PyMOL CGO cylinders between C-alpha atoms (Angstrom):
from pymol import cmd
from pymol.cgo import CYLINDER

trace = [
    CYLINDER, -11.54, 22.42, 31.97, -8.06, 23.73, 31.52, 0.3, 1, 1, 1, 1, 1, 1,
    CYLINDER, -8.06, 23.73, 31.52, -6.69, 25.86, 28.55, 0.3, 1, 1, 1, 1, 1, 1,
    CYLINDER, -6.69, 25.86, 28.55, -3.48, 24.94, 26.80, 0.3, 1, 1, 1, 1, 1, 1,
    CYLINDER, -3.48, 24.94, 26.80, -1.67, 27.59, 24.55, 0.3, 1, 1, 1, 1, 1, 1,
    CYLINDER, -1.67, 27.59, 24.55, -0.91, 26.26, 21.40, 0.3, 1, 1, 1, 1, 1, 1,
    CYLINDER, -0.91, 26.26, 21.40, 1.46, 27.71, 18.93, 0.3, 1, 1, 1, 1, 1, 1,
    CYLINDER, 1.46, 27.71, 18.93, 0.90, 26.90, 15.07, 0.3, 1, 1, 1, 1, 1, 1,
    CYLINDER, 0.90, 26.90, 15.07, 2.90, 27.82, 12.02, 0.3, 1, 1, 1, 1, 1, 1,
    CYLINDER, 2.90, 27.82, 12.02, 1.91, 26.90, 8.57, 0.3, 1, 1, 1, 1, 1, 1,
    CYLINDER, 1.91, 26.90, 8.57, 4.12, 26.92, 5.56, 0.3, 1, 1, 1, 1, 1, 1,
    CYLINDER, 4.12, 26.92, 5.56, 3.22, 26.66, 1.94, 0.3, 1, 1, 1, 1, 1, 1,
    CYLINDER, 3.22, 26.66, 1.94, 4.77, 24.47, -0.57, 0.3, 1, 1, 1, 1, 1, 1,
    CYLINDER, 4.77, 24.47, -0.57, 5.11, 25.29, -4.30, 0.3, 1, 1, 1, 1, 1, 1,
    CYLINDER, 5.11, 25.29, -4.30, 5.13, 22.37, -6.47, 0.3, 1, 1, 1, 1, 1, 1,
    CYLINDER, 5.13, 22.37, -6.47, 6.96, 22.40, -9.79, 0.3, 1, 1, 1, 1, 1, 1,
    CYLINDER, 6.96, 22.40, -9.79, 4.74, 21.42, -12.66, 0.3, 1, 1, 1, 1, 1, 1,
    CYLINDER, 4.74, 21.42, -12.66, 5.33, 17.74, -13.48, 0.3, 1, 1, 1, 1, 1, 1,
    CYLINDER, 5.33, 17.74, -13.48, 7.30, 16.81, -16.69, 0.3, 1, 1, 1, 1, 1, 1,
    CYLINDER, 7.30, 16.81, -16.69, 5.81, 14.53, -19.08, 0.3, 1, 1, 1, 1, 1, 1,
    CYLINDER, 5.81, 14.53, -19.08, 7.17, 10.96, -18.89, 0.3, 1, 1, 1, 1, 1, 1,
    CYLINDER, 7.17, 10.96, -18.89, 9.07, 9.67, -21.62, 0.3, 1, 1, 1, 1, 1, 1,
    CYLINDER, 9.07, 9.67, -21.62, 7.70, 7.21, -24.33, 0.3, 1, 1, 1, 1, 1, 1,
    CYLINDER, 7.70, 7.21, -24.33, 7.63, 3.72, -23.34, 0.3, 1, 1, 1, 1, 1, 1,
    CYLINDER, 7.63, 3.72, -23.34, 9.89, 1.18, -24.91, 0.3, 1, 1, 1, 1, 1, 1,
    CYLINDER, 9.89, 1.18, -24.91, 8.29, -1.55, -26.86, 0.3, 1, 1, 1, 1, 1, 1,
    CYLINDER, 8.29, -1.55, -26.86, 9.38, -4.06, -23.60, 0.3, 1, 1, 1, 1, 1, 1,
    CYLINDER, 9.38, -4.06, -23.60, 7.70, -1.58, -21.18, 0.3, 1, 1, 1, 1, 1, 1,
    CYLINDER, 7.70, -1.58, -21.18, 4.64, -1.21, -22.79, 0.3, 1, 1, 1, 1, 1, 1,
    CYLINDER, 4.64, -1.21, -22.79, 3.73, -4.81, -22.98, 0.3, 1, 1, 1, 1, 1, 1,
    CYLINDER, 3.73, -4.81, -22.98, 4.06, -5.21, -19.11, 0.3, 1, 1, 1, 1, 1, 1,
    CYLINDER, 4.06, -5.21, -19.11, 1.02, -5.69, -17.12, 0.3, 1, 1, 1, 1, 1, 1,
    CYLINDER, 1.02, -5.69, -17.12, 0.65, -3.94, -13.70, 0.3, 1, 1, 1, 1, 1, 1,
    CYLINDER, 0.65, -3.94, -13.70, -0.03, -5.86, -10.50, 0.3, 1, 1, 1, 1, 1, 1,
    CYLINDER, -0.03, -5.86, -10.50, -2.81, -4.24, -8.88, 0.3, 1, 1, 1, 1, 1, 1,
    CYLINDER, -2.81, -4.24, -8.88, -3.27, -6.65, -6.08, 0.3, 1, 1, 1, 1, 1, 1,
    CYLINDER, -3.27, -6.65, -6.08, -0.35, -4.87, -3.89, 0.3, 1, 1, 1, 1, 1, 1,
    CYLINDER, -0.35, -4.87, -3.89, -2.42, -1.65, -4.36, 0.3, 1, 1, 1, 1, 1, 1,
    CYLINDER, -2.42, -1.65, -4.36, -5.67, -3.33, -3.43, 0.3, 1, 1, 1, 1, 1, 1,
    CYLINDER, -5.67, -3.33, -3.43, -4.44, -4.90, -0.20, 0.3, 1, 1, 1, 1, 1, 1,
    CYLINDER, -4.44, -4.90, -0.20, -2.71, -1.52, 0.89, 0.3, 1, 1, 1, 1, 1, 1,
    CYLINDER, -2.71, -1.52, 0.89, -5.65, 0.53, 0.35, 0.3, 1, 1, 1, 1, 1, 1,
    CYLINDER, -5.65, 0.53, 0.35, -8.14, -2.04, 1.92, 0.3, 1, 1, 1, 1, 1, 1,
    CYLINDER, -8.14, -2.04, 1.92, -5.66, -2.64, 5.02, 0.3, 1, 1, 1, 1, 1, 1,
    CYLINDER, -5.66, -2.64, 5.02, -5.75, 1.23, 5.36, 0.3, 1, 1, 1, 1, 1, 1,
    CYLINDER, -5.75, 1.23, 5.36, -9.71, 1.65, 4.91, 0.3, 1, 1, 1, 1, 1, 1,
    CYLINDER, -9.71, 1.65, 4.91, -9.96, -1.17, 7.41, 0.3, 1, 1, 1, 1, 1, 1,
    CYLINDER, -9.96, -1.17, 7.41, -7.67, 1.12, 9.98, 0.3, 1, 1, 1, 1, 1, 1,
    CYLINDER, -7.67, 1.12, 9.98, -5.18, -1.59, 10.39, 0.3, 1, 1, 1, 1, 1, 1,
    CYLINDER, -5.18, -1.59, 10.39, -1.28, -1.03, 10.49, 0.3, 1, 1, 1, 1, 1, 1,
    CYLINDER, -1.28, -1.03, 10.49, 1.12, -3.14, 9.00, 0.3, 1, 1, 1, 1, 1, 1,
    CYLINDER, 1.12, -3.14, 9.00, 2.35, -4.65, 12.26, 0.3, 1, 1, 1, 1, 1, 1,
    CYLINDER, 2.35, -4.65, 12.26, -1.28, -5.90, 13.12, 0.3, 1, 1, 1, 1, 1, 1,
    CYLINDER, -1.28, -5.90, 13.12, -2.24, -7.11, 9.66, 0.3, 1, 1, 1, 1, 1, 1,
    CYLINDER, -2.24, -7.11, 9.66, 1.11, -8.91, 9.45, 0.3, 1, 1, 1, 1, 1, 1,
    CYLINDER, 1.11, -8.91, 9.45, 0.49, -10.82, 12.87, 0.3, 1, 1, 1, 1, 1, 1,
    CYLINDER, 0.49, -10.82, 12.87, -3.09, -11.40, 11.85, 0.3, 1, 1, 1, 1, 1, 1,
    CYLINDER, -3.09, -11.40, 11.85, -1.89, -13.37, 8.68, 0.3, 1, 1, 1, 1, 1, 1,
    CYLINDER, -1.89, -13.37, 8.68, 1.20, -14.86, 9.91, 0.3, 1, 1, 1, 1, 1, 1,
    CYLINDER, 1.20, -14.86, 9.91, 4.07, -12.99, 8.25, 0.3, 1, 1, 1, 1, 1, 1,
    CYLINDER, 4.07, -12.99, 8.25, 6.39, -10.31, 9.37, 0.3, 1, 1, 1, 1, 1, 1,
    CYLINDER, 6.39, -10.31, 9.37, 5.56, -6.63, 9.27, 0.3, 1, 1, 1, 1, 1, 1,
    CYLINDER, 5.56, -6.63, 9.27, 8.51, -5.86, 7.04, 0.3, 1, 1, 1, 1, 1, 1,
    CYLINDER, 8.51, -5.86, 7.04, 7.90, -8.91, 4.34, 0.3, 1, 1, 1, 1, 1, 1,
    CYLINDER, 7.90, -8.91, 4.34, 4.33, -7.28, 4.31, 0.3, 1, 1, 1, 1, 1, 1,
    CYLINDER, 4.33, -7.28, 4.31, 5.63, -3.53, 3.98, 0.3, 1, 1, 1, 1, 1, 1,
    CYLINDER, 5.63, -3.53, 3.98, 8.01, -4.65, 1.06, 0.3, 1, 1, 1, 1, 1, 1,
    CYLINDER, 8.01, -4.65, 1.06, 5.20, -6.49, -0.64, 0.3, 1, 1, 1, 1, 1, 1,
    CYLINDER, 5.20, -6.49, -0.64, 3.13, -3.39, -0.68, 0.3, 1, 1, 1, 1, 1, 1,
    CYLINDER, 3.13, -3.39, -0.68, 6.07, -1.53, -1.99, 0.3, 1, 1, 1, 1, 1, 1,
    CYLINDER, 6.07, -1.53, -1.99, 6.71, -4.23, -4.77, 0.3, 1, 1, 1, 1, 1, 1,
    CYLINDER, 6.71, -4.23, -4.77, 9.92, -5.14, -3.23, 0.3, 1, 1, 1, 1, 1, 1,
    CYLINDER, 9.92, -5.14, -3.23, 9.03, -8.88, -1.96, 0.3, 1, 1, 1, 1, 1, 1,
    CYLINDER, 9.03, -8.88, -1.96, 6.75, -11.86, -3.22, 0.3, 1, 1, 1, 1, 1, 1,
    CYLINDER, 6.75, -11.86, -3.22, 4.60, -13.20, -0.72, 0.3, 1, 1, 1, 1, 1, 1,
    CYLINDER, 4.60, -13.20, -0.72, 3.66, -16.96, -0.36, 0.3, 1, 1, 1, 1, 1, 1,
    CYLINDER, 3.66, -16.96, -0.36, 0.49, -18.35, -1.79, 0.3, 1, 1, 1, 1, 1, 1,
    CYLINDER, 0.49, -18.35, -1.79, -0.94, -19.13, 1.73, 0.3, 1, 1, 1, 1, 1, 1,
    CYLINDER, -0.94, -19.13, 1.73, 0.08, -15.83, 2.98, 0.3, 1, 1, 1, 1, 1, 1,
    CYLINDER, 0.08, -15.83, 2.98, -1.78, -14.06, 0.07, 0.3, 1, 1, 1, 1, 1, 1,
    CYLINDER, -1.78, -14.06, 0.07, -4.81, -16.12, 0.80, 0.3, 1, 1, 1, 1, 1, 1,
    CYLINDER, -4.81, -16.12, 0.80, -4.80, -15.30, 4.26, 0.3, 1, 1, 1, 1, 1, 1,
    CYLINDER, -4.80, -15.30, 4.26, -4.90, -11.59, 3.30, 0.3, 1, 1, 1, 1, 1, 1,
    CYLINDER, -4.90, -11.59, 3.30, -7.69, -11.94, 1.07, 0.3, 1, 1, 1, 1, 1, 1,
    CYLINDER, -7.69, -11.94, 1.07, -9.67, -13.79, 3.61, 0.3, 1, 1, 1, 1, 1, 1,
    CYLINDER, -9.67, -13.79, 3.61, -8.78, -11.31, 6.63, 0.3, 1, 1, 1, 1, 1, 1,
    CYLINDER, -8.78, -11.31, 6.63, -9.33, -8.08, 4.45, 0.3, 1, 1, 1, 1, 1, 1,
    CYLINDER, -9.33, -8.08, 4.45, -12.43, -9.77, 3.05, 0.3, 1, 1, 1, 1, 1, 1,
    CYLINDER, -12.43, -9.77, 3.05, -11.28, -9.59, -0.80, 0.3, 1, 1, 1, 1, 1, 1,
    CYLINDER, -11.28, -9.59, -0.80, -12.26, -11.48, -3.37, 0.3, 1, 1, 1, 1, 1, 1,
    CYLINDER, -12.26, -11.48, -3.37, -9.37, -13.69, -4.61, 0.3, 1, 1, 1, 1, 1, 1,
    CYLINDER, -9.37, -13.69, -4.61, -11.05, -13.87, -7.99, 0.3, 1, 1, 1, 1, 1, 1,
    CYLINDER, -11.05, -13.87, -7.99, -10.85, -10.69, -9.60, 0.3, 1, 1, 1, 1, 1, 1,
    CYLINDER, -10.85, -10.69, -9.60, -11.45, -9.87, -13.39, 0.3, 1, 1, 1, 1, 1, 1,
]
cmd.load_cgo(trace, "trace")
């Protein structure tokens, strides 16, 4: 067994207290939040799959899947169904 010398440095971050968010307009308060993207991302992470592997498994590109998780792109119904099946997520959620 060999010994490798390691040098570590730690730094601490001081966070500023979060400012209160402004009140929602009438238009914004009526919007519903799509939790599907978040559920897919969390499930992918829990199953220890990276974006590239999952994208290859469902037949899409890693860029498309990444943008979908960020809310910047919409995936086709077929790809979403493959995602649900691959990640074992029920497509019939309340």
